N, C-alpha and C positions, 0 to 999 in steps of 0.2 A: 427108283426115287424120282420126284418130280423135276421138271426143268428149272434150272437156275439155282438148284440146291448145291452148295459147294460141298466139297469133301470134308468129312469130319476131321477136325484137327487132332493131332496125336494126343494132346492133353485132355481132350474131351471124350476119350474112349470109355465106354461103359456107362456114360451118362444117360439119364432118362430123357427121352425126347418128348417134346410137348405134343399135345394131341392135335392142335391145329396151327397153321402158319398164317400170318397176316395176308389178307388179299391185296394184291397190287391195285393201285388206283389207275383208272383209265386216263389216257392223254399222254402227250409227249412230256418227256422229262424237262424240268426247268434248267435253264442255263444261267449260271452265275459264276462270278470270279471272286476268289478270296484273296485279300491282300497278302502278298508274299508267297502265294501258292500258284501253281499252274492251273489250267482249266480243269473243270470237274472231270472231263473225260480222260485226262492224262494223269490223274492222281494215282499213284501206285496203290495196289490193293492193300486194304487194311487187313488186320488179322481176321481169320475166318470167323464168320458169324453163323451160327446154326439157323437154318431157314427151312424152307419147304413147308412141311405140315406143322412144324412147331419150332420153337426157339430152344436151342440146346441149353441145358442147365448143368454146368460142370460140377464135378465132385469137389474140386478145390474151392474153398470159400473166397480166396483172393481173386481168382479169375472171374468167378461169378459176379462179384461186386463190381469189377471193372466193366463187364459186359452190361450190367444193369445201368451203370452210370452212362455208358455210351448210348444205350437205348433211351434213357431219359433226355439226354442232350438232343438226340434225333427227334424225339417228340416235341421238344421245346422249339426247334426250328421249323417244325411243320407248319405252324401258323403263319410264319413269315413267307415261307415258300409257297404255301397254298394260295396266297394272294397273287403270285406271279404265274402259277400254272400247276399242273398235276405232277406228281413224282412217283417213281416206282422203286422196286427193291434194288434194281441195278444202281440206283443213286446212293445206296447206303454208304459205300466207301467215302464218297465226297462229303456226305453229311457228317460222318464220323470225323473226317479230317477238319471240317469247319468247327465242329463242337470242341475239338481239342485245342483250337487256337485261343490265345488270351484275348480278353476284351480290349478292343482298340477304340479310343475316343476319336471322333471326327477331327479332321485337321484344323478347322478354325478355332476350336476351344483352346488348345495350347497357345495359339497366337494371341487370343484375347487375354489369357492369363498372364502372358508376358507383358502385354501393354498395361494391365492393371498393376503389376508389380512395379513397372517403371513409373507410373503415375503416383503410386504410394510413396516410392522413394523420393520423388521430386517434392511432394508435399511435406515429407518429413524434413528434407533439407531446407525448404523454405521456412518452416517453423523454427528450426534451430538457428537459421540466419537472423530471423526476426528477434529471437531471444538475445542473441549476441548484440545486435544493434541497440536493443532497448537497454541492456546493461552498459554498453559503451556510452550511450547518451547520459545515463545516470551518473557515471563516473566523470564525464566531462562537465556536467552541471555542478556537481559537488566540487570539482577542481576549480571551476570559475568562481564559485562561492567562497572558496578558501582564499583565492587571490584577491577578490573584490570585497569580500565581507568578513575579513578577519576582525575579531573582536578586540577592541582596544578600550581601555578605561583607566580609572584611577581608584585608589583605595577608598576614597570618600569624597563628598562634595555637598554643596548646599542643595536642598531639595528643589530649588527653583532655578539656580544658575550656578556657574562656577567659572573656572579659568577657561578662557577661550582656547580652542584647539582647532586643528586643521579640518577635522571631520566630526567632532564631537561637541555637544553643547555643555559638557561638564556637569551632567546630572549626578546626583548623589548616589553613591554605592554601586557603581557599575562594575567594580572589581577588575583586577588586572587579568587580561586574556592575551594569548598569542595568536598569530595568524594561523588559519587552518582549523581552529577549534570547532567552528560551526560544522564544517564538512566532516571532520573526524567523529564528532559526537553524533551527528545525524546518521552516519553510516552505522555506528555502533547501536543506535536506537533501532534502526531498521533491521539489523541482524537479530536483535533480541525480541523485537515485536514484529512490525510489518510496516509497509509503506501505505497502508490503507488510511485514507483521509489526510494524507500528507502532501496533497497537490500544491497548496499555497506555500507550505513550508519549503518544499523543494524548489519552487520558483523563487522564493525569497533567497535561498542559498545560491541559486544560479545568478539572479540579477544583482545581488549585493546592494548595499545602502548607497545613499548619496544621489545627487542629480545625474551622475553618469551612468548608473546601473540600476536604479530603483525607481522611485516615484517620479511622477511628472505632474504634480498638482500645483500648477501656477507658480512653481518655484518657492512657495511659502511653506511646504511640508517637506522637510528634509531630515528624517530620522538618521541619527549618526551611526547606528549599528545594524538595525534590522528593520526592513520594510516588508510587511506582510501585505501582498497585493489583494485587491478586491474587497477591502474593508471600507465600509462607509466612512467618508472623511468629512468632518466638520470640526471647527475649532472648539465649539462648546457642545457637549453631549446632553441630551435631555435627561432630566432626573428620573423619568420612568424607566430608562434603560437599566438602572441599578436601584430600583425602588427599595428593595429590602435593605441593602447596605446603607443607602442614604438615610432612610428612616431610623435605622439603628444608631448611626452616628449622631444624628440630630437629637435623638432621645437621650444619648449619653453626653450631651453638651455640658451639663452642670458638673458631672464627674470629671470630664477631661479638663475643664477650666480649673477645677480645684487642683488637679495634678500639676498643671502648669504653675499655679501659684506656689506649690510646694518646691519646685525646682527652679523658679525664676531668680534672677539677680538683677543688678542695676544696669548691666550691659554698657558700662562706661568705658571699658577697655583699660582702665587704670588699675584694676584689681586682677589678681590671677584668675584664670579661667576656671570656673567651678567644675567639680567632678561630673562627668557624663556629657559635658558640652564639647562639641567639636570645634577645632580652630576655624576661624572664618576664612573661607576660600575666596570670598569677595568682600569688599569693604562694606561693613554694616549688615552683613548676613551671618546669622548664627543659627545653630541647629542642635537639637537633642533628639537622637534617633532611638526608637524602640526596636526597629528592624532596619538593618543596614545591609544592602545587597542580598536580601533574602535570608539573612541570619539574625536570629533574635539576640538582643543585647540584654542579658539577664539582669545586670545591675540597674539599668534604666527602667526595665519592665517592673522590677520590684518597687521602684520609687514612684511609679505611675500605675497603680493597680486598676484604677477606673478605665484609663485608656487601653490598658492591656486586655481587660475583659471585653471591651468593645471590639478590639481587633480579633479576638478569638471567636467572636460571634459572626464575623463577616463571611459571606459565601464566596466572594470573588477576589479576596485579597491575595496578592501575589507573594505569599509568605515563603515559598520555596523556590524563588526565581531571583536571579541576580538583578533583574529589573525592579524588584519589589522593595520599597522603602516605606517607612511610616515613622512619623515623629513631629515635633514642634519646629516650626520655621519662624524666625524673628527677623524683621526688617526694620532697621532704625530710621528715624526721620532724616530726609535728605539722601538716602541711599537710592540708587537706581541700577537695575540690572538690565543691561542692553539685550538686544534680540538674541535669543538662543533657540535651539531646537532640541527636543528630547531624543533619547537613544532609539526609541521604537514607537511604532503606531499600534502595537498590540496591547497597549495599556491605556487606561484612562486615569488621570490623576484627580483625586477628590480633595477639595479644599474645604475644610470646616472652619468658618470664621470664629475666632475666639475674642480678639480685640481688634477692632477695625476703626482707627481714628479717621478724621476727615483728610482728604487729599491723597488717598491711596487709589491706585488704578492698576488694572491688569488688561493688557491688549494681547489678544491671541489671533493670529491670522488676519490682522487688520481690524478685528472687531473688539471694541472696548467693552469692558465689564468690570463690575466691582463686587467685593465680598459683602456679606451681611452676617452679623454675629448670630450664631446658632443655626445657620443655614449652610448647606453644602453647595458647592459649585463644581461641576464635572468638566474637566479641561482635557483636550487632546494635546498634550505638550509636544507632540512631534511637529506641530505647526510653529512657525516663528512667533515667539511671544516676548513681551517686555513687561517688567514689574517695576513700579516706582512708588516711593513714599514721599509725596510733596508737602507733607504737613510740617508744622513747627515742632521744635524740640519739646515744647510743653504738651504736645498731643500724645507723646509716648510712642512706643514701637507698635508696629503691626504684627499680630500673632495669628497664625493659622495652624491647624492640625492637618497634615498632609498624609494621605494614604494612596498607594498605587493599587488600582484594581484592574482586572482583566477587561479588555474591550468586550462589550457584550456580544459582538459578532464573531469572536474567536471560539471555534468549536472545542468540545471537550478533548477530542483526540489531538488537536493542535496544541492545546494547553499542556497536555501530558508530554508531548514531544518537546515543546519549548522549555518546560521545566527540566527535562532531561538534558537538553543541549546547554541551557544556561543555568545549570545547577550551581549553587554557591560553592565556593572553595571550602574544603574541609578544614 
């Protein structure tokens, strides 16, 4: 047999030998080192491989498959070793030992993977901390709103003024509320819907009403309950801001005037108060409300069908909000309502003049104005305002039909949230 042909293994006896054996390549054998193994020259001999003129093919299928796999592994490493030098048959044991090793990744890759894991964990922790801080700030804002902006009110009042209070102007129909109602209902609304578009409402709950926590408009705009920031502030609002509702009310002037004639009385104070009229909360101030604190008054609406139809056709009437009122306001000669501020700047109060005798005046934010019969006047009653009837008793009372409309710059999402927070009592 030729040189370098090992003895046949016992298990390969009787096997058919191949016709030719691979020719060894010229050149010195390559030198390389396998991780975790000794040098190629010191590797213990691997199982005998048939060589010489041919490669042994064992009878048993299992051993033949293993030898074929070892041969394929040796051929797969030939390209890499060929770049370093030539190799011969005597290097077969080392090649087989290297082929049997598991694939080992280079050492910098695990280190980079560990750094990436640490970075990902740090970013996740930072995100969770940000969410926690954001939620904490929301709770602090709502808590401040509950302390500073608790809703207070009375069951009813004159649409223009009422009994003086420490922080309220005594507007009609504000309804009784307890402290913390704003924050509780605002959280409930956010859980049911979302905080989307609620930036100004949240800031209103955080800042609270009054000069100490809310508006700072020259000290003449001091809403008693809710100050919505970043709304255009002017004592009188242009008619074009609520063109549809203004034109509808003015076109309904004859019907509304007839309704007032049907429910009017002498206002002498000597006779019992007629049905539907509220007791005067200020001397010489009477009212008959179709909507009080966002609730319809069915008996009064049936007595005033023309006015009720006009209210149903309005687009921005605050009909489902405790700030919303609508009805007739009567001011007797000689009566004067001193400076008051409304409960919120989120509404605009529309005055439709029905009977305007001489000597009547309205001063809002230091700007004087007067009504005209059959025409609407839009007033932001969160400004300090004064109403007076300086006419003689023969002139008769001053009568206006008052409707509370949404401020034109309050968005739809904010209106929905405020309707939820200031929903009328059931």
